[in-house]
C-alpha positions in Angstrom: 89.6 103.1 36.2 92.6 103.3 34.0 93.8 100.3 32.1 97.0 100.2 34.1 94.9 99.8 37.2 92.5 97.2 35.8 92.5 93.7 37.4 93.8 92.2 34.2 97.0 94.4 34.2 97.4 94.5 38.0 100.5 92.6 39.0 98.9 91.9 42.4 96.5 89.5 40.8 99.2 87.1 39.5 99.6 83.8 41.3 103.0 82.7 42.7 104.4 79.2 42.9 106.8 78.7 45.8 109.9 76.4 45.6 108.1 73.6 47.4 105.3 73.6 44.7 102.5 75.3 46.7 100.8 78.3 45.1 99.6 81.6 46.5 96.6 82.9 44.6 97.9 86.4 44.3 100.8 88.6 45.4 99.2 90.3 48.4 100.1 89.1 51.9 99.1 90.3 55.3 102.3 90.6 57.2 102.5 89.6 60.9 101.2 92.0 63.5 101.0 91.2 67.2 97.3 90.6 67.9 97.6 89.9 71.7 94.2 88.3 71.5 95.2 85.2 73.4 94.2 84.4 77.0 96.5 85.4 79.8 97.5 81.7 80.0 98.4 82.0 76.3 95.7 80.0 74.5 94.2 80.9 71.1 90.6 82.0 71.1 87.6 82.5 68.8 88.8 86.1 68.3 91.7 84.8 66.2 89.2 82.8 64.1 86.9 85.8 63.5 89.8 88.2 62.7 91.4 85.9 60.1 88.0 85.0 58.6 87.4 88.7 58.0 90.7 89.2 56.4 90.4 86.0 54.2 87.1 87.4 52.8 89.0 90.3 51.3 90.6 88.0 48.7 94.1 88.3 50.0 96.6 85.6 48.9 98.3 84.9 52.2 97.9 85.7 55.9 100.7 85.5 58.3 99.8 85.4 62.0 101.5 87.5 64.6 104.1 86.6 67.2 103.1 83.0 68.2 105.5 82.0 70.8 107.1 78.6 71.3 107.5 78.6 75.1 105.2 79.8 77.8 108.2 80.8 79.9 109.3 83.3 77.2 106.5 85.7 76.2 106.9 88.9 74.2 103.8 90.5 75.8 100.6 89.5 77.7 98.1 87.8 75.5 100.6 86.0 73.2 99.5 82.7 71.8 101.9 79.9 72.7 102.1 76.6 70.7 104.2 74.1 72.6 101.8 71.2 72.7 98.5 70.0 71.2 96.2 71.3 73.9 94.7 74.0 71.6 94.5 71.8 68.5 90.8 72.2 68.1 90.8 76.0 68.1 94.0 76.0 66.0 92.2 73.9 63.4 89.3 76.5 63.4 91.8 79.3 63.0 93.5 77.7 60.0 90.2 76.7 58.4 88.9 80.3 58.7 91.4 81.2 56.0 91.9 78.1 54.0 88.2 77.5 53.4 88.2 80.8 51.6 91.3 79.8 49.6 93.7 82.1 51.4 97.0 80.6 52.6 97.7 81.1 56.3 101.1 80.8 57.9 101.9 80.9 61.6 104.8 83.2 62.6 106.8 81.4 65.2 108.9 83.4 67.6 111.0 83.6 70.8 111.5 87.1 72.2 114.8 86.6 73.8 115.5 89.7 75.9 112.9 91.8 74.0 110.1 91.2 76.6 108.6 93.7 79.1 110.2 93.8 82.5 108.4 91.5 84.9 106.4 89.5 82.4 108.8 86.4 82.4 110.6 85.1 85.4 113.8 85.8 83.5 114.8 86.7 79.9 117.7 85.2 78.0 119.7 86.3 75.1 122.9 85.2 73.3 124.8 87.6 75.6 123.9 89.6 78.7 123.8 92.9 76.9 121.4 95.5 78.4 119.1 97.8 76.4 120.1 101.4 75.9 119.7 103.6 79.0 116.4 105.2 78.0 114.8 101.8 77.6 116.2 100.1 80.6 113.1 100.9 82.6 111.0 98.8 80.2 113.3 95.9 79.6 115.6 94.1 82.0 119.1 93.0 81.3 119.0 89.4 80.1 121.1 86.5 81.2 123.3 84.6 78.7 121.7 81.5 77.3 123.4 78.2 78.0 124.2 75.7 75.2 121.5 73.4 76.6 118.9 76.1 76.5 119.9 76.9 72.9 119.4 73.3 71.9 116.0 73.2 73.6 114.8 76.3 71.8 115.8 74.9 68.5 113.8 71.7 69.3 110.8 73.8 70.4 110.7 75.7 67.0 110.5 72.3 65.3 107.8 70.9 67.6 105.6 74.0 67.3 105.9 73.9 63.5 104.8 70.3 63.4 101.7 71.2 65.5 100.9 74.0 63.1 101.1 71.6 60.2 98.8 69.1 62.0 96.3 71.9 62.7 95.9 72.6 59.0 97.9 75.8 58.6 99.4 76.4 55.2 102.9 77.1 56.4 105.1 78.7 59.0 107.3 81.7 59.1 110.3 82.0 61.4 110.5 85.5 63.0 114.2 86.4 62.5 113.8 90.2 62.5 112.9 93.2 64.7 115.3 92.4 67.6 113.8 89.1 68.8 115.9 86.1 69.7 117.0 85.0 66.3 117.8 88.6 65.4 119.8 88.9 68.6 121.9 85.8 67.6 122.6 87.4 64.2 123.7 90.8 65.6 127.3 91.3 66.8 125.9 93.9 69.2 123.7 91.5 71.0 125.7 88.3 70.4 129.2 88.6 71.9 129.7 84.9 72.5 133.0 83.2 71.7 131.7 79.6 71.4 130.1 77.8 68.5 127.2 80.2 68.5 129.1 83.5 68.1 132.3 85.3 67.3 132.0 85.5 63.6 129.2 86.1 61.0 129.2 82.4 60.2 128.8 81.3 63.8 126.2 84.0 64.5 124.0 82.7 61.7 124.4 79.1 62.9 121.4 79.4 65.2 118.9 80.5 62.5 120.1 77.8 60.2 119.7 75.2 63.0 116.2 76.4 63.7 115.3 76.2 60.0 116.8 72.7 59.7 114.9 71.4 62.7 111.6 72.8 61.4 112.2 71.3 58.0 113.0 68.0 59.6 109.7 68.1 61.5 107.4 69.2 58.7 109.0 67.7 55.6 110.0 69.2 52.2 106.5 69.9 50.9 105.3 72.2 53.8 106.1 75.9 53.2 108.7 77.4 55.6 109.6 81.1 55.3 111.5 83.6 57.4 111.2 87.3 58.2 114.7 88.8 58.3 116.2 92.2 58.8 117.9 93.9 55.9 119.9 95.6 58.7 119.4 96.5 62.4 120.1 100.2 61.8 121.9 100.1 65.1 125.6 100.9 65.8 127.5 97.6 65.9 124.4 95.6 64.7 123.5 93.3 61.9 124.6 94.8 58.6 123.3 94.6 55.0 126.3 92.5 54.1 125.7 90.0 56.9 122.0 89.9 56.0 122.7 89.1 52.3 125.1 86.3 53.4 122.5 84.9 55.8 119.8 85.0 53.0 122.1 83.2 50.6 122.7 80.5 53.2 118.9 80.1 53.8 118.2 80.0 50.1 120.8 77.3 49.6 119.2 75.4 52.5 115.8 75.4 50.7 113.7 78.1 52.4 110.5 78.9 50.5 109.9 82.6 51.1 112.0 85.5 52.6 110.2 88.6 54.0 112.5 91.6 54.2 112.1 94.1 57.0 114.5 95.9 59.2 115.1 97.5 62.6 114.6 96.6 66.3 112.7 98.2 69.2 115.8 100.3 69.7 115.8 101.4 66.1 112.3 100.8 64.6 113.0 101.2 60.9 110.2 98.7 60.1 107.6 101.3 61.1 109.3 104.2 59.4 110.4 105.8 62.7 114.0 105.3 61.6 114.5 106.0 57.9 117.5 104.6 56.0 119.1 107.0 53.6 118.0 106.8 49.9 119.4 108.2 46.7 117.3 111.1 45.3 116.3 108.9 42.4 114.7 106.3 44.6 113.3 108.6 47.3 109.8 108.7 45.7 109.5 105.0 45.9 107.2 103.8 48.7 108.7 100.6 50.1 111.3 101.1 52.9 113.6 98.3 51.9 113.2 98.2 48.1 116.9 99.1 47.3 118.1 96.2 49.4 115.7 93.8 47.7 117.0 95.0 44.3 120.6 94.2 45.4 119.5 90.9 46.9 117.6 89.8 43.7 120.9 89.8 41.8 122.3 87.1 44.1 119.3 84.8 45.0 116.1 83.6 43.2 114.2 82.6 46.3 110.8 84.4 46.4 111.0 87.7 48.3 108.3 89.5 50.2 108.7 93.2 51.0 106.8 94.8 53.9 106.8 98.4 55.0 106.0 101.7 53.4 103.6 100.7 50.6 100.7 103.3 50.3 99.3 103.1 46.8 98.4 100.5 44.2 100.7 102.3 41.7 103.6 101.9 44.2 102.9 98.2 44.7 102.7 97.5 41.0 105.8 99.5 40.3 107.7 97.5 42.9 106.5 94.2 41.6 107.3 95.3 38.0 111.0 95.7 38.9 111.2 92.0 39.6 113.0 92.7 42.9 110.2 91.2 44.9 107.4 88.7 44.5 105.0 89.5 47.3 103.7 92.8 48.7 103.3 92.7 52.4 100.7 94.9 54.1 100.2 95.1 57.9 99.1 98.4 59.4 96.7 99.2 56.5 94.8 96.0 57.2 94.3 97.0 60.8 92.5 100.2 59.8 90.9 98.8 56.6 90.4 95.0 56.7 88.8 95.1 53.3 91.7 96.9 51.6 92.9 93.8 49.5 89.6 93.7 47.7 90.0 97.3 46.5 93.6 96.8 45.5 92.9 93.6 43.6 90.1 95.3 41.8 92.5 98.1 40.8 91.6 100.8 43.3 93.5 102.6 46.0 92.2 102.1 49.5 90.0 104.6 51.4 92.3 104.6 54.4 96.0 105.7 54.6 98.4 104.7 57.3 99.4 107.7 59.4 102.1 108.2 62.1 100.8 107.4 65.6 102.2 109.6 68.3 101.5 110.2 72.0 103.3 113.5 72.2 105.7 111.9 74.7 109.1 111.9 73.0 110.6 109.0 74.9 107.6 106.8 74.0 107.3 107.9 70.4 111.1 107.4 69.7 110.7 103.7 70.6 108.0 103.1 67.9 106.1 101.1 70.4 102.8 102.7 69.4 103.1 100.9 66.1 102.2 97.8 68.2 99.9 99.2 70.9 97.7 101.4 68.8 97.2 98.9 66.0 96.6 95.9 68.4 93.6 97.9 69.7 92.2 98.1 66.1 92.7 94.3 65.6 90.7 93.6 68.8 87.8 95.7 67.5 87.7 93.8 64.2 88.0 90.4 66.0 85.0 91.3 68.0 82.9 91.9 64.9 83.3 95.7 64.9 85.2 98.2 62.8 88.5 99.9 63.6 88.8 103.5 64.8 91.4 105.0 62.4 91.4 108.4 64.2 91.8 107.1 67.7 94.1 109.3 69.8 97.6 107.9 70.2 97.9 109.2 73.8 94.6 107.6 74.8 95.6 104.4 73.2 98.9 104.4 75.0 97.3 105.0 78.4 94.7 102.3 77.8 97.3 99.9 76.6 99.5 100.6 79.6 96.8 99.8 82.0 95.9 96.6 80.0 99.5 95.5 79.9 100.0 96.0 83.6 96.9 94.0 84.3 97.9 91.4 81.8 101.4 91.0 83.3 99.8 90.6 86.7 97.3 88.0 85.5 100.0 86.1 83.5 102.2 85.8 86.6 99.2 84.8 88.8 98.2 82.1 86.4 101.7 80.7 86.4 102.0 80.6 90.1 
């Protein structure tokens, strides 16, 4: 082991104090992945407890849960956990304790899918405006209806209520999902949000929704409870959320007192977060691993709020080089932890991991272009870990797609049956 990779000189081992005073034990975080380990009536299970206990044992500093919804009427996929009341408080407390008893922070990612939900799963889907998906995706996602002002107000209140329950359950913090084309991302995008009332029509009005969600959460949990957000650097979609609008939104959130901003990018229609859509880079920066590092560097010159960067990291050297620039404070890992749940231990000890993230493809161009396998394939690996087994890093993409398609169809049927 070289000195530069030793634990003593490894930037990943440094603790980080957040603006609210809480401390992360190191600079490695597990970014959110959609686990879909909930019951078909959307309750958390022991599988969540076991999965996060396994990850916490790795020594990682922070774990962010995947895609916890705030409303049972608005699911992103079958098997989502929903936190809208205290009915699951006991298992939520176990889930939180599985991480915190091993000194890892655990934050709940709170989300509303808006229109980004499979056709037939919800009785209807809403969005800021009734804008359909592109033609080749219309078979998977229905055209949403435009949300009313009363519905917007209710959703804001639901975010706050869910955050308060997470705090009561013993979680270390919450993260607002404002990226990847879900509802908050839809409000921010001029493509998806074509309203002309107080919730749209200008960049300032389009970001009013996310600021209202943050304010309501902060009102419910107080100033000492960590609140973060995952936000797109850009949508990488014609007429969508731009880098300039993202920077303005981040500055507004920083001024409002947010504790951590995770930078990502893309939507289901342009999945840059998985590397399916690559943003152009200067030749001098092309060798760097992180997808959104150039944006983080520009952002760092305008805000001092802690930044987490997720997407593209492959090696210990790449992670340390990114941290050394000062452009980010936390390295986010997601897919790697689905195929190597013990990866943080190796990285913190100064070694590269045994596994490498590889592209997952089915060979069906229409499916592969959507980047949906970055959810379906990896969620199958999470299920194996949660059941006490090991992931299958070489599982066929096509087989995983077919198996997931059958599971999703059955899950949609069961979800609708349990609601009836």
